C-alpha positions as CSV (number, residue, x, y, z in Angstrom):
1,M,0.0,0.0,0.0
2,L,2.8,2.4,0.9
3,G,4.6,1.5,-2.4
4,D,1.5,2.3,-4.4
5,Y,1.2,5.7,-2.6
6,L,4.8,6.6,-3.3
7,V,4.5,5.7,-7.0
8,G,1.4,8.0,-7.2
9,A,3.0,10.7,-5.1
10,Y,6.4,11.0,-6.8
11,I,5.1,11.9,-10.2
12,P,3.2,15.2,-9.3
13,I,5.9,16.0,-6.7
14,G,8.6,15.6,-9.4
15,I,6.6,17.9,-11.7
16,K,6.4,20.5,-9.0
17,L,10.1,20.2,-8.3
18,L,10.9,20.6,-12.0
19,H,8.9,23.9,-12.1
20,E,10.7,25.0,-9.0
21,S,14.2,24.3,-10.4
22,R,13.3,26.2,-13.6
23,L,12.2,29.1,-11.5
24,R,15.4,29.1,-9.5
25,R,17.6,28.9,-12.6
26,E,15.6,31.9,-14.0
27,L,16.0,33.8,-10.8
28,K,19.8,33.4,-11.0
29,R,20.1,34.0,-14.7
30,I,18.1,37.2,-14.7
31,G,19.3,38.2,-11.3
32,S,22.9,38.1,-12.3
33,D,22.4,41.3,-14.3
34,G,20.9,43.1,-11.2
35,M,18.1,44.3,-13.5
36,Y,14.3,44.2,-13.3
37,D,12.3,42.9,-16.2
38,K,8.7,42.1,-16.9
39,Y,8.8,39.2,-14.5
40,G,10.0,41.4,-11.7
41,F,13.3,39.6,-11.0
42,T,16.3,41.3,-9.5
43,T,19.2,40.5,-7.3
44,K,20.9,42.1,-4.2
45,Y,24.0,41.0,-2.5
46,N,24.0,37.7,-4.3
47,E,20.6,36.8,-2.9
48,F,17.8,36.3,-5.3
49,W,14.4,37.7,-5.1
50,L,11.0,37.3,-6.8
51,I,9.1,40.5,-6.5
52,S,5.4,41.2,-7.1
53,M,3.2,44.2,-6.5
54,A,2.3,42.6,-3.2
55,G,5.9,42.6,-2.1
56,V,8.6,39.9,-1.7
57,L,7.1,36.5,-2.4
58,I,10.2,34.3,-2.4
59,R,13.8,35.0,-1.4
60,I,16.4,32.3,-1.8
61,D,20.0,31.5,-0.8
62,I,20.2,33.8,2.2
63,S,23.3,33.3,4.4
64,Y,22.1,33.1,8.0
65,G,25.3,32.6,10.0
66,G,25.4,28.8,10.0
67,R,28.6,26.8,9.3
68,N,29.8,25.4,6.0
69,H,28.3,28.1,3.9
70,V,24.7,27.0,4.4
71,T,21.8,29.2,3.3
72,L,18.0,29.4,3.7
73,D,14.9,30.4,1.7
74,V,11.9,32.4,2.7
75,Y,8.4,31.9,1.2
76,A,6.2,34.8,2.1
77,N,3.5,34.4,-0.4
78,V,0.6,33.8,1.9
79,Y,-2.1,33.4,-0.7
80,N,-5.1,35.7,-1.0
81,G,-7.3,32.6,-0.5
82,A,-5.7,32.0,2.8
83,K,-5.9,35.7,3.8
84,H,-9.7,35.6,3.1
85,K,-10.0,32.5,5.3
86,L,-8.1,33.9,8.2
87,D,-9.4,36.4,10.8
88,L,-7.0,39.2,9.9
89,K,-7.7,40.9,13.3
90,Q,-5.6,38.1,14.8
91,Y,-2.7,39.0,12.4
92,D,-2.2,42.7,13.2
93,K,1.4,41.8,14.0
94,G,1.9,39.7,10.8
95,F,1.3,36.2,9.7
96,P,2.3,33.1,11.7
97,V,5.7,31.7,10.7
98,I,6.9,28.1,10.3
99,V,10.6,27.2,10.2
100,F,10.7,23.8,8.5
101,V,13.8,21.6,9.2
102,Y,13.8,18.6,6.8
103,G,15.1,15.1,7.4
104,G,17.5,12.9,5.5
105,G,19.4,10.7,7.9
106,W,21.8,13.5,8.9
107,C,23.6,13.1,5.6
108,S,21.2,14.1,2.8
109,G,18.5,16.6,1.9
110,D,18.3,20.1,0.4
111,K,15.9,23.0,1.0
112,N,15.1,23.2,-2.7
113,L,13.3,19.9,-2.5
114,Y,10.8,21.4,-0.1
115,A,9.6,24.3,-2.1
116,P,6.3,22.6,-2.8
117,L,5.8,22.0,0.9
118,A,6.5,25.6,1.6
119,R,4.0,26.7,-1.0
120,T,1.3,24.5,0.6
121,L,2.0,26.0,4.0
122,N,1.7,29.5,2.4
123,R,-1.7,28.5,1.1
124,L,-2.7,27.5,4.6
125,G,-1.7,30.9,5.9
126,Y,1.9,30.6,7.1
127,I,5.1,32.3,6.1
128,V,7.8,29.6,5.7
129,V,11.5,29.6,6.3
130,V,13.4,26.5,5.0
131,P,17.1,26.3,5.9
132,N,19.8,24.0,4.6
133,Y,22.1,22.8,7.4
134,S,25.5,21.1,7.6
135,L,25.4,17.4,6.6
136,W,27.7,14.5,7.3
137,P,30.5,13.9,6.5
138,I,31.4,17.6,6.2
139,G,29.3,18.6,9.2
140,S,29.4,17.3,12.7
141,M,26.4,16.8,15.0
142,D,27.4,20.1,16.7
143,D,27.5,21.8,13.3
144,M,23.9,20.7,12.6
145,V,22.5,21.7,15.9
146,H,24.3,25.1,15.6
147,D,22.9,25.6,12.1
148,V,19.3,24.9,13.2
149,G,19.7,27.4,16.1
150,C,21.2,30.0,13.8
151,A,18.3,29.6,11.3
152,I,15.8,30.2,14.1
153,K,17.7,33.2,15.4
154,W,17.8,34.7,11.9
155,T,14.0,34.2,11.6
156,F,13.4,36.2,14.8
157,K,15.7,39.0,13.6
158,H,14.4,39.3,10.1
159,I,10.9,37.8,9.6
160,E,8.9,40.9,10.4
161,S,10.3,42.5,7.1
162,Y,8.5,39.6,5.3
163,G,5.2,40.1,7.1
164,G,5.8,37.6,9.8
165,N,4.8,37.7,13.4
166,V,7.8,37.2,15.8
167,D,5.4,36.1,18.5
168,R,4.1,33.2,16.4
169,V,7.3,31.6,15.1
170,S,7.0,27.8,15.2
171,V,9.4,25.0,14.2
172,M,8.1,22.1,12.2
173,A,10.6,19.3,11.5
174,H,10.7,15.8,10.1
175,S,12.8,12.8,11.0
176,A,16.5,13.7,11.5
177,G,15.4,17.4,11.3
178,A,13.1,16.8,14.3
179,H,15.9,15.2,16.3
180,L,18.2,18.1,15.6
181,S,15.4,20.7,16.4
182,V,14.6,19.2,19.8
183,L,18.3,18.8,20.6
184,A,18.9,22.4,19.7
185,M,16.2,23.5,22.1
186,I,17.5,21.4,24.9
187,R,21.1,22.5,24.5
188,N,20.0,26.1,24.2
189,A,17.9,25.8,27.4
190,E,20.8,24.2,29.2
191,K,23.1,27.1,28.2
192,L,20.6,29.8,29.3
193,S,19.7,28.1,32.5
194,F,23.3,28.3,33.7
195,S,24.0,31.8,32.6
196,N,22.8,35.3,33.4
197,S,21.4,35.9,29.9
198,V,18.9,38.6,29.5
199,K,16.1,38.3,27.0
200,N,17.4,39.6,23.7
201,E,16.2,38.5,20.2
202,D,19.8,38.6,19.0
203,S,21.0,36.2,21.7
204,C,20.6,32.5,22.0
205,D,17.5,33.3,24.0
206,A,15.7,33.7,20.6
207,L,15.2,29.9,20.6
208,S,13.3,30.1,23.9
209,R,10.8,32.5,22.2
210,V,9.7,29.8,19.8
211,Y,5.9,29.6,20.0
212,S,5.6,25.9,19.3
213,M,7.4,22.8,18.2
214,I,5.7,20.5,15.7
215,M,7.9,17.4,15.5
216,I,7.1,14.7,12.9
217,S,8.5,11.1,12.9
218,G,11.8,11.9,14.7
219,P,14.4,9.5,16.2
220,Y,14.9,11.0,19.6
221,D,16.9,8.2,21.3
222,I,20.2,7.4,19.4
223,S,20.9,4.2,21.2
224,D,17.4,2.9,20.5
225,H,17.6,3.9,16.9
226,L,20.9,2.2,16.4
227,V,19.4,-1.1,17.7
228,F,16.4,-0.5,15.3
229,E,18.8,0.1,12.4
230,S,20.7,-3.1,13.2
231,S,17.4,-5.1,13.2
232,R,16.8,-3.8,9.7
233,G,20.3,-4.5,8.6
234,I,21.1,-0.9,7.6
235,D,23.4,0.0,10.5
236,E,26.5,-0.5,8.3
237,V,25.3,2.0,5.7
238,S,23.8,4.5,8.1
239,C,25.9,7.5,9.1
240,M,24.3,7.9,12.6
241,A,26.8,5.9,14.7
242,R,29.8,7.3,12.8
243,L,28.5,10.8,13.1
244,L,28.9,10.3,16.9
245,D,32.2,8.4,16.7
246,N,30.5,5.1,17.8
247,D,30.6,6.5,21.3
248,Y,27.8,5.4,23.7
249,N,28.3,8.5,25.9
250,K,27.8,10.7,22.8
251,F,24.7,8.7,21.8
252,H,23.3,9.4,25.3
253,Q,24.1,13.1,25.2
254,A,22.5,13.5,21.7
255,S,19.2,11.8,22.7
256,P,16.5,14.3,23.5
257,S,14.2,11.6,25.0
258,Q,16.9,11.1,27.7
259,I,16.5,14.6,29.0
260,D,15.1,13.4,32.3
261,H,18.2,11.3,32.8
262,L,20.8,13.8,31.5
263,F,20.2,16.4,34.2
264,T,19.5,16.6,37.9
265,T,16.0,17.6,39.2
266,T,17.3,21.1,40.1
267,Q,18.9,21.5,36.6
268,L,15.7,20.4,34.9
269,K,13.7,23.1,36.7
270,L,16.0,25.7,35.3
271,I,16.0,24.2,31.9
272,L,12.2,23.9,31.7
273,K,12.0,27.7,32.0
274,W,13.7,28.1,28.6
275,L,12.1,25.4,26.6
276,P,9.2,26.2,24.2
277,T,5.8,26.0,25.9
278,N,3.8,24.3,23.1
279,W,4.6,20.9,21.6
280,L,2.8,18.7,19.1
281,I,4.6,15.4,18.4
282,I,3.3,13.4,15.4
283,H,4.2,9.8,14.3
284,G,2.7,7.1,12.1
285,Q,2.3,3.6,13.5
286,Y,3.3,2.2,10.1
287,D,6.6,3.9,10.2
288,A,9.3,1.4,9.1
289,V,12.1,4.0,9.3
290,V,11.7,5.3,12.8
291,P,9.4,3.4,15.1
292,F,6.5,5.4,16.7
293,T,7.8,4.4,20.1
294,S,10.5,7.0,19.6
295,S,7.9,9.8,19.7
296,M,6.2,8.1,22.7
297,K,9.4,8.2,24.6
298,L,10.0,11.9,23.9
299,Y,6.5,12.8,24.9
300,N,6.8,10.9,28.2
301,A,10.2,12.4,28.9
302,L,9.0,16.0,28.3
303,K,5.9,15.4,30.4
304,N,8.1,14.0,33.2
305,V,10.3,17.2,33.3
306,G,7.2,19.5,33.5
307,V,6.3,20.4,29.9
308,D,2.5,20.4,30.3
309,H,1.1,21.8,27.0
310,I,2.2,18.9,24.9
311,F,0.2,16.6,22.6
312,L,1.1,13.3,21.0
313,K,-0.8,12.5,17.8
314,T,-0.4,8.9,16.4
315,Y,-1.7,8.2,13.0
316,T,-2.7,4.5,12.6
317,H,-2.6,4.5,8.8
318,I,0.6,6.2,7.7
319,G,4.3,5.5,7.6
320,H,7.4,7.7,7.8
321,A,7.0,10.3,5.0
322,K,3.3,10.5,4.0
323,I,2.6,13.6,6.0
324,I,5.5,15.4,4.3
325,F,4.5,14.0,0.8
326,D,0.9,15.2,1.3
327,L,2.3,18.8,2.0
328,M,4.2,18.6,-1.3
329,L,1.3,17.4,-3.5
330,P,-0.6,19.9,-5.6
331,K,-4.3,20.3,-4.8
332,Q,-4.1,17.7,-2.1
333,E,-6.4,17.7,0.9
334,V,-3.8,18.3,3.7
335,E,-4.5,16.1,6.7
336,L,-2.2,18.1,8.8
337,E,-4.2,21.3,8.2
338,D,-6.9,20.3,10.7
339,E,-4.2,19.2,13.1
340,L,-2.5,22.5,13.0
341,N,-5.7,24.5,13.3
342,W,-6.7,22.5,16.4
343,F,-3.2,22.7,17.9
344,F,-2.8,26.4,17.4
345,G,-6.3,26.9,18.7
346,M,-5.4,25.1,21.9
347,C,-2.2,27.1,22.2
348,A,-4.2,30.4,21.9
349,S,-6.7,29.1,24.5
350,V,-4.0,28.3,27.0
351,E,-2.3,31.7,26.4
352,A,-5.6,33.5,26.9
353,F,-6.2,31.6,30.2
354,K,-2.7,32.5,31.5
355,T,-3.2,36.1,30.6
356,R,-6.5,36.3,32.4
357,H,-5.0,34.7,35.6
358,E,-1.7,36.7,35.7
């Protein structure tokens, strides 16, 4: 059944990616002259823009301070249809923002592949930031975590100029990207909890301002995942163990679902203060790449340390990548749309309750 789905999905996704690659080539070809033409293309500081009367729609290849020359793209074309569907009074400060961190086993992936996903999220009413990050063997785990953090900091610093609301910046991530995103949050919270940092959007405290975490099909316990890879016979080709030097202690330190074992009770109370408040963890029970027990362990670990506004959504009928593929398909009913609307509605309700009782 999954094979049939993938065969059906790859063709329209491939067509969309072909259109995207042509657009990017055209952006760079026309942009190299630094001139506008009838399509509205131009370039500035080697960063390529697509302009319309409504403002900047797409901006690609923006350096954001990560390692190994990584860049990000911004998709700010929140469609008119989405604008009409939304209660604009809620968006006086701008539109909600999603930073999407893709997966790929820590060794593959590219932001260009996720342009169709970003456009779908635009249609649903979100401004989208898609960063590349360092990949093995060039990048280390520390490089990857650093890059994810830098992309989020860049978003807080710049997204208002694209029409985004800095009070509604969420991180959505899939697979290895979900692992790196949660690890970045924990390491950032650890750093802040043992310093005298003052809130400043230019500091590492920007990560603690993330409105919500939407984590999809992530491997959150490295040791468990290595055992699972071995059971599938792919541990020899996977980069995961080599990425961490086959060192069990490094496996443990890089496992977000071990948070309640990595720190003392006193430390956890300090760390909790700097973690994002709202969490939605999603996993499919048919996942043959990362078992859904991985998300269950993360959910339980975060609950144990005091994260109380957290939800675990388990889909009984999907595998590892279907949610992501659905977001990339043209004119597809997006199952995640209802989930996001419900989740953000719950976040707003909790926020309103806290405001009334402060």
